[in-house]
C-alpha positions in Angstrom: -92.3 -53.2 114.0 -92.8 -56.8 115.0 -90.8 -58.4 117.8 -89.0 -60.6 115.2 -88.0 -57.5 113.2 -86.8 -55.7 116.2 -84.6 -58.6 117.2 -83.1 -58.9 113.8 -81.9 -55.3 113.8 -80.5 -55.2 117.4 -77.2 -56.6 118.4 -77.2 -59.3 121.1 -76.6 -57.9 124.6 -73.1 -59.3 124.6 -72.2 -57.4 121.5 -73.6 -54.0 122.5 -71.0 -51.3 122.8 -69.9 -50.7 126.3 -67.3 -48.2 127.6 -64.8 -49.6 130.1 -66.1 -47.4 133.0 -65.6 -46.3 135.6 -62.1 -45.2 134.8 -59.8 -43.3 137.2 -56.9 -41.3 135.9 -54.7 -42.8 138.6 -54.0 -45.5 136.1 -52.4 -43.0 133.7 -50.5 -41.4 136.6 -48.9 -44.7 137.3 -48.2 -45.4 133.7 -48.2 -42.3 131.5 -48.8 -42.5 127.8 -45.3 -42.0 126.2 -44.9 -41.1 122.5 -41.8 -40.3 120.5 -41.4 -36.8 121.9 -44.2 -36.4 124.5 -45.5 -37.6 127.8 -49.2 -37.6 128.3 -50.4 -37.7 131.9 -53.2 -36.3 134.0 -53.1 -32.5 134.6 -51.8 -31.6 138.1 -51.8 -28.5 140.3 -48.1 -28.0 139.6 -49.0 -27.4 135.9 -51.0 -24.3 136.6 -48.2 -21.8 135.6 -47.5 -23.6 132.3 -51.2 -23.7 131.5 -51.5 -20.0 132.2 -48.8 -19.4 129.5 -51.2 -20.4 126.8 -54.6 -19.9 128.5 -54.0 -16.2 128.6 -53.3 -15.7 124.9 -55.9 -14.1 122.7 -55.1 -16.4 119.8 -55.9 -19.4 122.0 -59.1 -17.9 123.5 -60.3 -17.2 119.9 -61.3 -20.8 119.4 -61.6 -22.2 123.0 -64.7 -21.5 125.0 -62.8 -19.9 127.8 -63.4 -16.3 129.0 -60.4 -14.0 129.7 -59.2 -14.7 133.2 -56.7 -13.2 135.6 -53.8 -15.4 136.7 -55.6 -16.3 139.9 -58.9 -17.1 138.1 -56.9 -19.2 135.6 -55.3 -21.1 138.5 -58.7 -21.8 140.0 -60.0 -23.1 136.6 -57.0 -25.4 136.3 -57.6 -26.7 139.8 -61.2 -27.6 138.9 -59.9 -29.4 135.8 -57.3 -31.2 137.9 -60.1 -32.3 140.2 -61.9 -34.1 137.4 -60.4 -37.5 137.7 -63.1 -40.1 137.1 -65.0 -41.1 134.0 -68.2 -42.8 134.9 -71.3 -40.9 133.7 -72.4 -38.7 130.8 -70.6 -35.4 131.0 -67.7 -36.6 133.1 -64.3 -35.4 131.7 -60.6 -35.7 132.5 -57.7 -33.6 131.2 -54.3 -34.8 130.1 -51.2 -32.6 130.1 -49.1 -32.6 127.0 -45.6 -32.6 128.3 -42.6 -31.9 126.0 -39.7 -34.0 127.2 -36.5 -32.0 127.6 -38.3 -28.6 127.4 -37.9 -26.7 130.7 -40.9 -25.2 132.3 -40.6 -21.3 132.4 -41.7 -21.2 136.0 -39.9 -24.4 137.2 -36.7 -25.1 135.1 -36.3 -28.5 136.8 -39.6 -29.7 135.3 -40.5 -30.5 131.7 -42.9 -28.1 130.2 -46.7 -28.6 129.7 -47.3 -27.2 126.2 -51.0 -28.0 126.0 -53.7 -30.4 127.1 -56.3 -32.9 125.8 -59.7 -33.4 127.2 -61.6 -36.7 127.2 -65.4 -36.4 127.9 -68.0 -39.0 128.2 -70.5 -38.0 125.5 -72.8 -41.0 126.0 -72.4 -44.1 128.2 -75.3 -45.8 126.5 -73.8 -45.4 123.0 -70.2 -45.8 124.0 -69.3 -42.3 122.7 -66.4 -40.1 123.7 -65.5 -36.5 122.8 -62.0 -35.1 122.5 -60.9 -31.5 122.8 -57.4 -30.1 122.7 -55.4 -26.9 123.0 -51.7 -26.2 122.3 -49.4 -23.3 123.0 -49.0 -21.4 119.7 -45.2 -21.4 120.2 -45.3 -25.2 119.7 -47.7 -25.4 116.8 -46.7 -26.5 113.4 -44.3 -29.2 114.7 -46.7 -32.1 114.8 -47.1 -32.1 118.6 -50.9 -31.7 118.6 -51.2 -34.6 116.2 -48.8 -36.8 118.2 -50.7 -36.1 121.5 -54.2 -36.4 120.2 -53.5 -39.6 118.2 -52.2 -41.1 121.4 -55.3 -40.1 123.4 -57.5 -41.2 120.6 -55.9 -44.7 120.7 -56.4 -44.7 124.5 -60.1 -43.9 124.0 -60.5 -46.9 121.7 -58.1 -49.4 123.2 -58.5 -48.7 126.9 -62.0 -47.1 127.2 -63.5 -49.3 124.4 -65.3 -46.4 122.7 -67.4 -47.2 119.7 -67.2 -43.6 118.4 -65.0 -40.6 119.2 -66.1 -37.1 118.1 -64.7 -33.6 118.1 -66.7 -30.4 118.1 -65.0 -27.2 117.0 -65.6 -23.7 115.8 -65.8 -24.1 112.0 -63.4 -21.2 111.4 -60.7 -23.2 113.3 -59.1 -24.6 110.2 -56.0 -25.9 112.1 -58.1 -28.1 114.3 -60.2 -29.1 111.3 -57.0 -30.3 109.5 -56.0 -32.2 112.6 -59.3 -34.0 112.8 -58.8 -35.2 109.2 -55.3 -36.2 110.0 -56.6 -38.3 112.8 -58.9 -40.1 110.4 -62.0 -38.3 111.4 -64.7 -37.4 108.9 -66.4 -34.1 108.7 -70.0 -35.0 109.4 -71.8 -31.7 109.7 -71.5 -28.0 110.2 -74.2 -26.3 112.2 -74.7 -22.7 111.2 -74.9 -20.2 114.0 -75.0 -23.1 116.5 -73.5 -21.3 119.5 -73.4 -17.7 120.7 -70.1 -16.2 121.8 -71.0 -13.7 124.5 -67.5 -12.2 124.6 -67.4 -11.6 120.9 -71.1 -10.8 120.6 -71.4 -13.1 117.6 -72.9 -16.5 116.5 -70.5 -19.3 115.7 -70.8 -22.0 113.2 -69.7 -25.3 114.7 -68.2 -28.3 112.8 -68.5 -31.9 113.9 -66.0 -34.6 113.2 -66.0 -38.3 114.2 -64.4 -41.7 113.8 -65.6 -45.2 114.6 -63.5 -47.8 116.4 -63.5 -50.1 113.3 -62.3 -47.3 111.1 -59.5 -46.5 113.6 -58.5 -50.1 113.7 -58.5 -50.4 109.9 -56.4 -47.3 109.5 -53.8 -48.7 112.0 -53.6 -52.0 110.2 -53.1 -50.2 106.9 -50.1 -48.4 108.4 
């Protein structure tokens, strides 16, 4: 390829995609994301008992790459996730609690309950790519909470972090999450057969990949 050809296919430096990094979740602590029914804020140590309520369930572990943990182990895991507060480099991740306003926490009746959480991971700084992951307590599924929360975090990824592309990777058999991806406007781009090995189940898993571009997300919002 000649230099002229290369320059004709490359965007000017000022137009190259660029994530708005570094990003500290303190900004969301000060001003949480509020939807019609939910509050989306960084996960905290006080959320550990609520997270345990869904992290311990077999129907949740079926599709989430978490091993079975004791309550103490689960608390330690939550604390590690709480400690992830900065997005700056590839692989960095933060975790947002999905708080249902008016629903008392089982372990702390004076607090609203955390019914799930959403992860944001930097998939590629160079290519302005983010990954989302989510989990919701089964007792609160089927009521649109997952869609409400993930749509808000998806908008955050595009509007605040300036992602060019947001993706989701899930076990292909997880049809509920697959439907949610489509509801978010993501396209099903590929299914990799026997892509990952589940040591606990002793089986290979097919993994499905979904994604949406910033311009597609903007067009969908303008279309209502």
